[in-house]
C-alpha positions as CSV (number, residue, x, y, z in Angstrom):
1,A,-69.1,14.7,74.4
2,V,-68.5,11.1,75.3
3,H,-71.3,8.6,75.1
4,L,-70.8,4.9,75.9
5,G,-73.5,3.4,73.8
6,G,-75.1,3.6,70.4
7,S,-77.6,2.2,68.0
8,S,-79.1,-1.1,68.9
9,H,-79.9,-1.9,65.3
10,V,-77.0,-3.5,63.5
11,H,-76.8,-5.0,60.0
12,S,-74.0,-7.0,58.3
13,S,-71.7,-4.4,56.8
14,R,-68.0,-3.8,57.2
15,P,-66.9,-0.2,57.9
16,L,-65.4,1.5,54.9
17,G,-65.0,-1.8,53.1
18,A,-62.0,-2.9,55.3
19,P,-62.4,-5.9,57.6
20,L,-60.9,-5.3,61.1
21,R,-59.2,-8.4,62.4
22,G,-56.3,-9.3,64.7
23,R,-55.1,-7.7,68.0
24,T,-54.8,-4.2,69.3
25,A,-53.0,-1.6,67.2
26,G,-49.9,-1.8,69.4
27,G,-49.6,-5.5,68.7
28,G,-50.2,-6.5,72.3
29,A,-53.2,-8.3,73.8
30,M,-55.5,-6.9,76.4
31,P,-54.3,-7.0,80.0
32,P,-55.3,-9.9,82.2
33,K,-58.2,-8.0,83.7
34,A,-59.8,-7.2,80.3
35,A,-58.9,-10.5,78.6
36,P,-61.8,-12.7,77.5
37,Q,-63.0,-15.3,80.0
38,G,-65.2,-18.3,79.9
39,G,-64.0,-20.3,77.0
40,G,-64.8,-17.8,74.2
41,K,-62.6,-18.3,71.1
42,R,-61.1,-15.6,68.9
43,V,-61.1,-16.5,65.2
44,D,-58.2,-15.3,63.2
45,G,-58.7,-13.4,60.0
46,A,-56.9,-11.5,57.3
47,A,-54.9,-8.5,58.3
48,A,-56.7,-5.2,57.7
49,D,-55.8,-2.0,56.1
50,G,-52.8,-3.2,54.2
51,G,-50.5,-1.5,56.7
52,G,-49.5,-4.5,58.6
53,V,-51.6,-3.5,61.6
54,A,-53.3,-6.5,63.2
55,G,-57.0,-5.9,63.8
56,L,-60.0,-7.3,65.6
57,Q,-60.9,-11.0,65.6
58,E,-64.3,-12.6,65.7
59,L,-65.4,-13.8,69.1
60,R,-67.3,-17.1,69.5
61,I,-69.2,-17.5,72.8
62,E,-70.7,-20.8,73.9
63,P,-74.4,-21.0,73.3
64,A,-75.2,-21.8,76.9
65,T,-73.3,-18.7,78.0
66,V,-75.1,-16.5,75.4
67,E,-78.5,-17.8,76.7
68,A,-77.5,-17.1,80.3
69,V,-76.3,-13.6,79.6
70,Q,-79.4,-12.6,77.5
71,F,-81.8,-14.1,80.2
72,T,-80.0,-12.2,83.0
73,W,-80.1,-9.0,81.0
74,R,-83.9,-9.3,80.5
75,V,-84.5,-9.9,84.2
76,F,-82.2,-7.0,85.1
77,M,-84.1,-4.6,82.9
78,S,-87.5,-5.8,84.1
79,Q,-86.6,-5.3,87.7
80,L,-85.3,-1.8,87.3
81,G,-88.2,-0.8,85.0
82,S,-86.5,1.3,82.4
83,P,-83.1,1.6,80.6
84,E,-82.6,5.0,82.1
85,S,-82.9,3.7,85.7
86,A,-80.5,0.8,84.9
87,G,-78.0,3.2,83.3
88,R,-78.1,5.6,86.2
89,L,-77.3,2.7,88.6
90,V,-74.3,1.7,86.5
91,F,-73.0,5.3,86.2
92,S,-73.4,5.8,89.9
93,N,-71.2,2.8,90.6
94,L,-68.7,4.0,87.9
95,F,-68.4,7.5,89.4
96,D,-67.9,6.0,92.9
97,L,-65.1,3.7,91.6
98,M,-63.4,6.3,89.4
99,P,-64.6,9.9,90.1
100,E,-62.2,11.4,87.6
101,V,-64.1,10.1,84.6
102,Q,-67.1,12.4,85.3
103,G,-65.3,15.1,83.3
104,M,-65.6,13.0,80.2
105,F,-69.4,13.2,80.1
106,F,-71.0,16.5,79.0
107,D,-74.5,15.2,78.4
108,S,-77.1,14.9,81.1
109,K,-77.3,11.7,83.2
110,A,-80.4,10.7,81.4
111,V,-78.7,11.0,78.0
112,H,-75.5,9.1,78.6
113,S,-77.5,6.5,80.7
114,L,-79.8,5.8,77.7
115,K,-76.9,5.7,75.3
116,F,-74.9,3.2,77.4
117,M,-77.9,0.9,77.8
118,N,-78.7,1.0,74.1
119,G,-75.1,0.1,73.3
120,M,-75.2,-2.9,75.8
121,K,-78.6,-4.0,74.4
122,G,-77.2,-4.0,70.9
123,I,-74.1,-6.1,71.6
124,I,-75.9,-8.5,74.0
125,G,-78.6,-9.0,71.3
126,V,-76.1,-10.2,68.7
127,M,-73.5,-11.9,70.9
128,G,-74.4,-15.3,69.6
129,D,-73.4,-14.4,66.0
130,P,-69.6,-13.7,65.7
131,V,-70.0,-11.7,62.5
132,E,-72.8,-9.5,63.8
133,L,-71.0,-9.1,67.1
134,K,-67.8,-7.9,65.5
135,I,-69.7,-5.4,63.4
136,A,-71.6,-4.1,66.6
137,V,-68.4,-3.6,68.6
138,Q,-66.7,-1.9,65.6
139,Q,-69.7,0.4,65.5
140,L,-69.2,1.3,69.1
141,G,-65.5,1.9,68.4
142,F,-66.3,4.4,65.7
143,Q,-68.8,6.1,67.9
144,H,-66.2,6.5,70.7
145,M,-63.2,7.6,68.6
146,N,-63.1,11.0,70.3
147,A,-63.1,9.5,73.8
148,E,-59.9,8.8,75.6
149,I,-60.8,5.3,76.5
150,T,-58.1,3.3,78.3
151,E,-57.7,-0.2,79.6
152,S,-58.3,1.1,83.2
153,I,-61.6,2.7,82.2
154,V,-62.7,-0.4,80.5
155,N,-62.0,-2.5,83.6
156,T,-63.7,0.0,85.9
157,F,-66.8,0.1,83.7
158,H,-66.8,-3.7,83.9
159,N,-66.7,-3.7,87.7
160,A,-69.4,-1.0,87.9
161,L,-71.7,-3.1,85.6
162,L,-71.1,-6.2,87.7
163,E,-71.9,-4.4,90.9
164,A,-75.2,-3.1,89.5
165,L,-76.1,-6.6,88.3
166,T,-75.2,-8.2,91.6
167,A,-77.0,-5.6,93.7
168,T,-80.2,-6.0,91.6
169,L,-80.3,-9.7,90.9
170,S,-78.5,-11.2,93.9
171,D,-78.6,-15.1,93.5
172,Q,-80.1,-14.8,90.0
173,F,-76.8,-13.5,88.7
174,T,-75.2,-16.8,87.9
175,M,-71.5,-17.5,87.5
176,R,-72.0,-18.4,83.8
177,A,-73.8,-15.1,83.2
178,R,-71.1,-13.2,85.1
179,T,-68.3,-14.8,83.0
180,G,-70.2,-14.2,79.7
181,I,-70.7,-10.5,80.5
182,G,-67.0,-10.1,81.4
183,E,-66.0,-11.7,78.2
184,L,-68.3,-9.6,76.1
185,W,-67.3,-6.3,77.8
186,A,-63.6,-7.0,77.4
187,Y,-64.2,-7.7,73.7
188,A,-66.1,-4.4,73.3
189,G,-63.5,-2.4,75.2
190,H,-60.7,-4.0,73.1
191,A,-62.6,-2.9,69.9
192,M,-63.0,0.7,71.1
193,I,-59.3,1.0,71.9
194,Y,-58.3,-0.6,68.6
195,V,-60.6,1.5,66.4
196,R,-59.4,4.7,68.1
197,T,-55.7,4.0,67.7
198,T,-56.1,2.8,64.1
199,F,-58.7,5.0,62.4
200,A,-59.4,8.1,64.6
201,K,-56.6,10.1,63.0
202,R,-57.8,9.4,59.5
203,V,-61.4,10.2,60.2
204,H,-60.4,13.4,62.0
205,I,-58.2,14.5,59.0
206,I,-61.0,13.7,56.5
207,K,-63.7,15.7,58.4
208,E,-61.4,18.6,59.2
209,S,-60.0,19.0,55.7
210,W,-63.5,18.6,54.1
211,A,-64.8,21.4,56.4
212,V,-62.0,23.6,55.2
213,A,-62.5,22.7,51.5
214,K,-66.3,23.3,51.8
215,S,-65.9,26.6,53.7
216,G,-65.1,28.3,50.4
217,N,-68.8,28.3,49.7
218,M,-69.6,30.0,53.0
219,Q,-66.7,32.4,52.9
220,F,-66.8,33.6,49.3
221,G,-70.4,32.6,48.4
222,G,-69.1,30.6,45.5
223,N,-68.2,31.8,42.0
224,R,-71.3,30.8,40.2
225,K,-74.9,30.1,40.7
226,R,-75.6,26.4,40.8
227,D,-78.2,24.8,38.4
228,D,-81.8,25.1,39.6
229,D,-82.1,21.4,40.2
230,E,-79.0,21.4,42.5
231,N,-80.2,24.5,44.5
232,S,-83.6,23.1,45.2
233,G,-82.4,19.6,46.0
234,R,-84.5,18.2,43.2
235,S,-84.1,14.5,42.6
236,S,-81.7,13.1,40.0
237,E,-84.4,12.5,37.4
238,A,-83.9,16.1,36.1
239,A,-80.2,15.5,35.8
240,I,-80.8,12.4,33.7
241,E,-82.7,14.6,31.2
242,K,-79.8,17.0,31.1
243,Y,-77.5,14.1,30.6
244,N,-79.4,12.9,27.5
245,I,-79.2,16.4,26.1
246,A,-75.5,16.6,26.7
247,L,-74.9,13.3,24.9
248,A,-75.4,15.3,21.6
249,E,-72.4,17.5,22.3
250,P,-69.6,17.7,19.6
251,P,-66.6,15.4,19.8
252,K,-64.1,16.1,22.6
253,R,-62.0,19.2,22.1
254,S,-58.4,19.0,21.1
255,S,-55.9,19.3,24.0
256,K,-54.8,22.7,22.6
257,G,-58.3,24.1,22.7
258,V,-58.8,22.9,26.3
259,G,-55.5,24.3,27.4
260,Q,-56.2,27.7,25.9
261,R,-59.6,27.9,27.5
262,V,-58.6,26.7,30.9
263,K,-55.7,29.2,30.9
264,S,-58.1,32.0,30.3
265,L,-60.1,31.1,33.4
266,F,-57.1,31.9,35.6
267,S,-56.0,35.0,33.9
268,R,-55.6,37.8,36.5
269,R,-56.2,40.6,34.0
270,K,-59.7,41.5,32.9
271,P,-59.9,40.7,29.2
272,T,-60.4,43.7,26.9
273,P,-62.5,43.6,23.7
274,E,-59.3,44.0,21.6
275,S,-57.6,41.0,23.2
276,Q,-60.7,38.9,22.8
277,L,-60.9,39.8,19.1
278,L,-57.3,39.0,18.6
279,D,-57.6,35.6,20.2
280,Q,-60.7,34.8,18.2
281,S,-59.0,35.7,14.9
282,N,-55.9,33.6,15.8
283,D,-57.9,30.4,16.3
284,A,-61.2,29.9,14.5
285,E,-61.7,26.5,16.1
286,A,-61.4,28.0,19.6
287,Q,-64.0,30.5,18.6
288,A,-66.4,27.8,17.4
289,E,-65.9,25.9,20.6
290,A,-66.5,29.0,22.7
291,D,-69.8,29.6,20.9
292,D,-70.8,26.0,21.5
293,E,-69.8,26.1,25.2
294,K,-71.8,29.3,25.8
295,G,-74.9,27.6,24.5
296,D,-74.3,24.5,26.7
297,P,-75.5,25.2,30.3
298,T,-73.9,22.0,31.5
299,S,-70.4,23.0,30.5
300,P,-67.9,23.7,33.3
301,I,-66.0,26.1,31.1
302,S,-69.0,28.3,30.4
303,H,-69.7,28.7,34.1
304,F,-66.2,30.0,34.7
305,E,-66.0,32.2,31.7
306,R,-69.0,34.1,33.0
307,G,-67.5,34.3,36.5
308,M,-63.9,35.1,35.5
309,S,-64.9,38.0,33.4
310,F,-65.3,39.9,36.7
311,G,-61.6,39.6,37.5
312,Q,-61.7,36.7,39.9
313,A,-58.3,34.9,39.8
314,M,-59.1,31.5,41.3
315,P,-62.2,29.5,42.2
316,H,-62.7,29.1,46.0
317,S,-65.5,26.6,46.2
318,M,-65.1,22.8,46.1
319,E,-67.6,22.6,43.2
320,D,-65.8,25.2,41.1
321,M,-62.4,23.8,41.7
322,F,-63.6,20.3,40.8
323,D,-65.0,21.7,37.6
324,V,-61.7,23.3,36.7
325,N,-59.8,20.1,37.2
326,A,-62.5,18.2,35.2
327,A,-62.0,20.6,32.3
328,V,-58.2,20.3,32.5
329,M,-58.5,16.5,32.3
330,G,-60.9,16.7,29.4
331,V,-64.0,15.3,31.1
332,R,-67.0,15.3,28.8
333,N,-69.9,17.5,29.8
334,A,-72.2,14.5,30.0
335,S,-69.8,12.8,32.5
336,L,-69.7,16.0,34.6
337,I,-73.4,15.6,35.4
338,W,-73.0,12.3,37.3
339,M,-69.8,13.5,38.8
340,R,-71.6,16.4,40.4
341,E,-74.1,14.0,41.9
342,A,-71.2,12.0,43.3
343,L,-69.6,15.1,44.7
344,E,-72.8,16.2,46.3
345,A,-73.1,12.7,47.9
346,L,-69.5,12.9,49.1
347,D,-70.6,15.2,51.9
348,K,-72.8,12.3,53.3
349,F,-69.9,9.8,53.1
350,V,-67.6,12.2,55.1
351,I,-70.3,12.3,57.8
352,A,-70.8,8.5,57.7
353,C,-67.1,7.5,57.5
354,S,-67.3,6.6,61.2
355,D,-70.7,4.9,60.9
356,S,-70.5,1.6,59.0
357,L,-74.3,1.1,58.8
358,R,-74.9,4.6,57.4
359,F,-71.9,4.3,55.1
360,K,-73.3,1.2,53.5
361,S,-76.7,2.8,53.1
362,E,-75.2,5.9,51.5
363,G,-73.2,3.7,49.1
364,D,-76.3,1.8,48.1
365,V,-78.2,5.0,47.4
366,L,-75.4,6.5,45.3
367,A,-75.0,3.2,43.4
368,I,-78.7,3.4,42.4
369,Q,-78.2,7.0,41.3
370,L,-75.1,6.3,39.2
371,S,-76.7,3.2,37.7
372,K,-79.0,5.5,35.8
373,Y,-76.1,6.5,33.6
374,P,-74.4,4.2,31.0
375,E,-71.7,2.2,32.5
376,R,-69.1,3.3,30.0
377,D,-69.5,7.0,31.2
378,V,-69.2,6.3,34.9
379,N,-65.4,6.4,35.4
380,L,-64.7,6.2,39.1
381,H,-61.0,6.5,38.6
382,Q,-61.4,9.7,36.7
383,F,-63.7,11.1,39.5
384,R,-61.0,10.3,42.0
385,A,-58.3,12.1,40.0
386,C,-60.5,15.2,39.8
387,L,-61.4,15.0,43.5
388,M,-57.9,14.6,44.7
389,A,-56.6,17.4,42.4
390,A,-59.4,19.8,43.7
391,L,-58.6,18.9,47.4
392,R,-54.9,19.5,46.8
393,S,-55.6,22.9,45.3
394,L,-58.0,24.1,48.0
395,L,-55.9,22.7,50.8
396,S,-52.4,23.5,49.4
397,K,-51.1,25.0,52.6
398,Q,-51.9,22.1,54.9
399,W,-52.0,19.1,52.4
400,A,-49.5,16.4,53.4
401,G,-48.9,12.7,53.0
402,E,-51.4,11.9,55.8
403,H,-54.1,13.8,53.9
404,E,-53.3,11.8,50.8
405,E,-53.5,8.5,52.7
406,A,-56.7,9.4,54.5
407,W,-58.6,10.5,51.4
408,T,-57.3,7.6,49.3
409,W,-58.6,5.3,52.0
410,L,-62.0,7.0,52.0
411,W,-62.5,7.0,48.2
412,D,-61.2,3.5,47.8
413,S,-63.8,2.4,50.3
414,I,-66.5,4.3,48.4
415,A,-65.4,2.9,45.1
416,A,-65.3,-0.7,46.4
417,A,-68.9,-0.3,47.7
418,L,-70.1,1.2,44.4
419,Q,-68.4,-1.4,42.2
420,A,-69.9,-4.2,44.2
421,T,-73.5,-2.8,43.9
422,M,-73.8,-0.5,40.8
423,S,-74.6,-3.2,38.3
424,K,-77.5,-4.6,40.3
425,P,-80.1,-1.8,40.6
426,P,-81.1,-1.7,36.9
427,M,-81.6,-5.4,36.8
428,Y,-83.5,-5.3,40.1
429,E,-85.7,-2.4,38.9
430,V,-86.8,-4.2,35.7
431,S,-87.4,-7.5,37.4
432,L,-89.4,-6.1,40.3
433,D,-91.4,-3.7,38.1
434,R,-92.3,-6.6,35.8
435,F,-93.3,-8.8,38.8
436,F,-95.5,-6.2,40.5
437,A,-97.2,-5.4,37.1
438,S,-98.2,-9.1,36.7
439,M,-99.2,-9.6,40.4
440,E,-102.9,-10.3,40.7
441,D,-105.1,-8.5,43.2
442,R,-105.8,-11.7,45.1
443,S,-102.1,-12.4,45.5
444,R,-101.6,-8.8,46.7
445,Y,-104.4,-9.3,49.3
446,D,-102.9,-12.6,50.5
447,F,-99.5,-11.1,50.8
448,R,-100.8,-8.2,53.0
449,K,-102.7,-10.6,55.2
450,E,-99.9,-13.2,55.6
451,L,-97.3,-10.4,56.3
452,Y,-98.9,-9.4,59.6
453,E,-99.6,-13.0,60.6
454,R,-95.9,-13.9,60.1
455,F,-94.7,-10.6,61.7
456,F,-96.8,-11.2,64.9
457,E,-95.4,-14.7,65.1
458,L,-91.8,-13.3,64.9
459,A,-92.4,-10.3,67.2
460,P,-95.6,-10.6,69.3
461,A,-94.9,-7.1,70.8
462,G,-95.6,-5.6,67.4
463,Q,-99.3,-6.1,68.0
464,D,-99.3,-3.3,70.5
465,F,-98.2,-0.9,67.7
466,F,-100.6,-2.1,64.9
467,K,-104.0,-1.4,66.3
468,Q,-105.4,0.4,63.3
469,S,-108.2,-0.9,61.1
470,N,-107.5,-3.7,58.6
471,T,-107.8,-1.1,55.8
472,R,-105.0,0.9,57.3
473,L,-102.8,-2.1,57.9
474,H,-103.3,-3.3,54.3
475,F,-102.4,0.2,53.1
476,I,-99.1,0.0,55.1
477,A,-98.3,-3.4,53.6
478,D,-99.1,-2.1,50.1
479,R,-96.7,0.9,50.7
480,V,-94.0,-1.6,51.6
481,M,-94.2,-3.1,48.1
482,H,-94.3,0.3,46.3
483,M,-91.4,1.7,48.3
484,A,-89.3,-1.3,47.4
485,L,-89.7,-0.4,43.8
486,E,-89.7,3.4,44.1
487,I,-86.3,3.5,45.9
488,L,-84.9,1.9,42.7
489,Q,-86.7,4.3,40.4
490,R,-86.3,7.6,42.3
491,P,-83.6,7.2,44.9
492,K,-82.9,10.8,45.8
493,S,-86.5,11.9,46.3
494,M,-87.4,8.6,48.1
495,V,-84.6,9.1,50.7
496,S,-86.3,12.4,51.6
497,Q,-89.7,10.7,51.8
498,I,-88.4,7.8,53.9
499,S,-86.6,10.3,56.3
500,A,-89.9,12.2,56.7
501,L,-91.7,8.9,57.5
502,G,-88.9,7.9,59.9
503,L,-89.4,11.2,61.9
504,R,-93.1,10.4,62.1
505,H,-92.2,7.0,63.6
506,V,-90.1,8.9,66.1
507,G,-93.2,10.7,67.2
508,F,-95.1,7.4,67.4
509,G,-92.4,5.9,69.6
510,I,-91.9,2.8,67.4
511,P,-89.0,0.7,68.7
512,T,-86.3,0.0,66.2
513,E,-86.2,-3.6,67.3
514,L,-89.4,-4.3,65.4
515,F,-88.0,-3.4,62.0
516,P,-85.8,-6.5,61.5
517,P,-88.6,-9.0,62.1
518,F,-91.0,-6.9,60.0
519,V,-88.5,-6.9,57.1
520,A,-87.8,-10.6,57.6
521,A,-91.6,-11.4,57.5
522,A,-92.0,-9.3,54.3
523,S,-89.2,-11.0,52.5
524,E,-90.3,-14.5,53.6
525,V,-93.9,-14.0,52.6
526,M,-93.1,-12.3,49.3
527,G,-90.8,-15.2,48.5
528,K,-93.9,-17.4,48.2
529,Y,-95.3,-15.3,45.4
530,V,-92.1,-14.4,43.4
531,P,-91.3,-17.0,40.8
532,D,-88.1,-15.2,39.7
533,D,-85.0,-15.4,41.9
534,T,-83.9,-12.0,40.6
535,A,-87.1,-10.3,41.7
536,R,-87.0,-12.1,45.0
537,E,-83.4,-10.8,45.6
538,A,-84.4,-7.4,44.4
539,F,-87.3,-7.1,46.9
540,D,-85.2,-8.3,49.7
541,W,-82.3,-5.9,48.9
542,S,-84.7,-2.9,48.4
543,V,-86.8,-3.5,51.5
544,H,-83.6,-3.8,53.7
545,L,-82.3,-0.6,52.3
546,V,-85.5,1.2,53.1
547,S,-85.5,-0.3,56.6
548,N,-81.9,0.9,57.2
549,I,-82.7,4.4,56.2
550,L,-85.9,4.4,58.4
551,V,-84.0,3.0,61.4
552,R,-81.2,5.5,61.1
553,T,-83.7,8.3,60.9
554,I,-85.5,7.0,64.0
555,V,-82.2,6.6,66.0
556,E,-80.9,10.1,65.0
557,G,-84.3,11.7,65.6
558,S,-85.1,9.9,68.9
559,T,-83.8,12.7,71.1
560,V,-84.5,12.7,74.9
561,V,-87.0,15.5,74.2
562,M,-89.0,13.3,71.8
563,K,-88.9,10.4,74.3
564,A,-90.3,12.7,77.0
565,I,-93.1,13.8,74.7
566,N,-94.0,10.1,74.0
567,S,-94.2,9.4,77.7
568,N,-95.9,12.8,78.4
569,S,-93.4,13.3,81.2
570,V,-92.7,16.9,82.3
571,R,-90.0,15.6,84.6
572,S,-88.2,13.8,81.8
573,L,-88.4,16.9,79.6
574,K,-86.8,19.1,82.2
575,R,-84.0,16.6,82.7
576,A,-83.6,16.5,78.9
577,V,-83.1,20.2,78.4
578,G,-81.5,20.9,81.8
579,T,-78.0,20.7,80.6
580,A,-78.6,22.4,77.2
581,P,-76.7,25.6,76.5
582,R,-78.9,28.7,76.8
583,K,-78.4,29.6,73.2
584,S,-79.4,26.1,72.0
585,R,-82.2,25.4,74.4
586,V,-85.0,26.7,72.2
587,T,-83.6,24.7,69.2
588,Y,-83.8,21.5,71.3
589,L,-87.5,22.2,71.8
590,L,-88.5,23.4,68.3
591,N,-86.5,21.4,65.8
592,V,-85.3,17.9,65.3
593,Q,-83.5,17.4,61.9
594,V,-82.4,14.3,60.1
595,G,-81.0,14.9,56.6
596,D,-83.3,17.4,54.9
597,Q,-86.3,16.6,57.1
598,H,-87.5,18.4,60.2
599,I,-90.0,17.8,63.0
600,S,-91.0,20.1,65.7
601,P,-91.2,18.6,69.2
602,L,-93.7,21.3,70.2
603,S,-95.9,20.6,67.3
604,W,-95.8,16.9,67.8
605,A,-96.6,17.2,71.5
606,I,-99.7,19.2,70.6
607,E,-100.8,16.8,67.8
608,S,-100.2,13.7,69.9
609,G,-102.1,15.0,72.9
610,S,-99.1,15.3,75.3
611,L,-100.4,18.6,76.5
612,K,-98.6,18.6,79.8
613,V,-95.3,18.4,78.0
614,A,-96.5,21.0,75.4
615,D,-97.3,23.3,78.3
616,A,-93.8,22.8,79.8
617,I,-92.2,23.4,76.4
618,L,-94.1,26.7,75.9
619,K,-93.1,27.9,79.3
620,D,-89.5,27.0,78.8
621,I,-89.3,28.7,75.4
622,L,-90.9,31.9,76.7
623,T,-88.7,32.1,79.8
624,I,-86.2,35.0,79.7
625,R,-82.6,33.8,80.5
626,A,-79.3,35.6,80.5
627,D,-75.6,35.2,80.7
628,R,-72.8,37.8,80.7
629,A,-73.1,38.3,77.0
630,R,-76.8,38.6,76.2
631,Y,-80.4,37.8,77.0
632,Y,-82.2,34.7,75.6
633,Y,-85.9,34.8,74.9
634,G,-87.4,32.3,72.4
635,V,-90.4,34.4,71.2
636,D,-88.8,35.2,67.8
637,E,-87.7,31.6,67.2
638,L,-91.2,30.4,68.2
639,W,-92.9,32.5,65.6
640,T,-90.2,31.8,63.0
641,R,-90.8,28.0,63.4
642,H,-94.5,28.3,63.9
643,P,-96.0,31.5,62.4
644,D,-99.5,29.9,62.9
645,I,-99.0,29.0,66.6
646,V,-102.0,31.0,67.7
647,R,-104.3,29.4,65.2
648,K,-102.8,26.0,66.0
649,L,-103.5,26.4,69.7
650,Q,-107.0,27.6,69.1
651,E,-107.9,24.6,67.0
652,D,-105.9,21.8,68.8
653,A,-105.1,22.9,72.3
654,P,-107.1,25.9,73.5
655,S,-106.0,25.3,77.1
656,L,-102.4,26.3,76.1
657,L,-103.4,29.8,74.9
658,R,-103.2,31.2,78.4
659,T,-99.7,29.8,78.7
660,L,-98.7,31.4,75.5
661,L,-100.1,34.8,76.3
662,N,-98.6,34.8,79.8
663,G,-95.3,34.0,78.3
664,L,-95.5,37.2,76.2
665,I,-95.6,39.4,79.3
666,W,-92.5,40.3,81.4
667,R,-93.2,41.4,84.9
668,S,-90.5,43.1,87.1
669,H,-89.9,41.5,90.5
670,R,-89.6,45.0,92.0
671,T,-92.4,47.3,93.0
672,D,-92.6,51.0,92.7
673,F,-95.3,52.7,94.9
674,G,-97.2,49.4,94.9
675,E,-97.0,48.9,91.2
676,R,-94.8,46.6,89.0
677,R,-93.4,47.4,85.6
678,G,-94.6,45.0,82.8
679,D,-93.5,44.6,79.2
680,Y,-95.8,43.1,76.5
681,Y,-94.3,41.4,73.5
682,I,-97.1,41.6,71.1
683,K,-95.4,42.3,67.8
684,H,-95.7,38.8,66.4
685,P,-99.4,38.2,67.4
686,L,-100.3,41.6,65.8
687,L,-98.3,41.1,62.6
688,E,-99.1,37.4,62.1
689,A,-102.8,37.6,62.9
């Protein structure tokens, strides 16, 4: 699916640690129609990627042009009333000018209209800052890597946008604003074409090969049961305890012992008691090591000895293959614990490799996790060797030079981000903990009070979203301080808590534009009370990381269904689910997931009082639909997601009980002697009551 738009919240980060500067991938400039206009200047920079491919340059736009464009955009949005209406007008013009592009858009008009307007809002908001603008257009480029964007499409989009602005604003659309928008759009289109031609193939190879490598878990179920803390997603504090225990292990085994033991893992014959006895008698040292390994639950060898005794020849899962290669390379058991954490996080980096903001956040979180281990034990080069060896083994049939290049690029980007950050969290944690412990109650009270005063100065619109009592507002400000420290102490569990908080903000309809001024106000006010530069830097870094995770959660969780609930608009809800596949329609209405956190649109509609939308959701879920393959009826999914739905409606929305009960009855449209057949689906109410 193609979407021309993206997150409007952008921070300073370079995607995958590689600056993108220069011209298009083919070496040529944009055609005259798409070339920048109006006196903007491109600033040359270093070549990217080490491959001699020139990249994207920074664009400097005159301040007067920036002001004219931003003012024009505000007037345009106010006259049309909503981003969706503005986006619909632009796309109507686009489809008139180039009808063939309609096949590129698979989402509903409401969805791609909102995405386009969010993308324009993001780049217009930062067009006065060359660095931020470059990051924003790079972000759009990564979001559109799967789209066949050409120069002609860029030019046609530009003309459609100008037509919409001219028709709406008439004489208010000045020549300076027209020139600035043309310059900005040409720059964005240039970035999307460049990123696609340069990085799309690498990202595709990484995601495709990672899916194949991970599919061993799904296909074969894995060769061993993972540790309890990994199965439950428990935070890394438990792993630290295991690490401390593992430090007491004996000195590293001789190469001979390792070779003999790894060789036994891949033996295709099931070992007999006689052969085991002979091996043990031949090498007493190997026997002693075997006894030690069996008593060590963190040992990679002990896991495989238990699994291989059933005759399995080769490990099929990524985790098991990684452990085998770690054993071959003589990795200590204590080091294997942090490597497993890094391997688990790698899945998030693969997802984020086309999203620079998320990539940076994931790198910061992993850096905090790995900083809990002694620096001498965290060997990133050794992890890379184990990872690449495991990938080559699992993907032996399709592994080629392009796979080697793509995965080297990804891991080098991760390693660069970790090396730049990993030494800071321990220092930040100690300094911030010491400062908060010494902070007096009066200073805390003054911080909470001044925070909101400064925030409302920076963002007056924020007053509409902070209407609670002073007690509640002070509680929120106090949580800001605690979360800044807790993300350094318990990164893994805090990410889950922050994601859950972000989903609640989705339900509240909090605009992401309010987060940067809130964070800026918190950092500025806290700076008055922090005597230590390190503590000040720590608070600023931590609160920005928390903000990035919150914003990402809100952006990912702000589906069109949740927007319809916030506006209590049945019409918007019907448009939102109108293009959803029959088999996925119920999922759209019952589950929004970000990371490991979930929120139910139906439950939120009931809790927030949007009963009109809740009524429409229930009717849609309990409508029987069909295609040539099967019937679709959401009653089972409804009770699976909300086994207490009857009690919930009784307590919070009694008026919806009739809708629920009517939805459990099917009535035939045909009559037989004046009567109609009816089926009653009462299994769940009877069993769950």
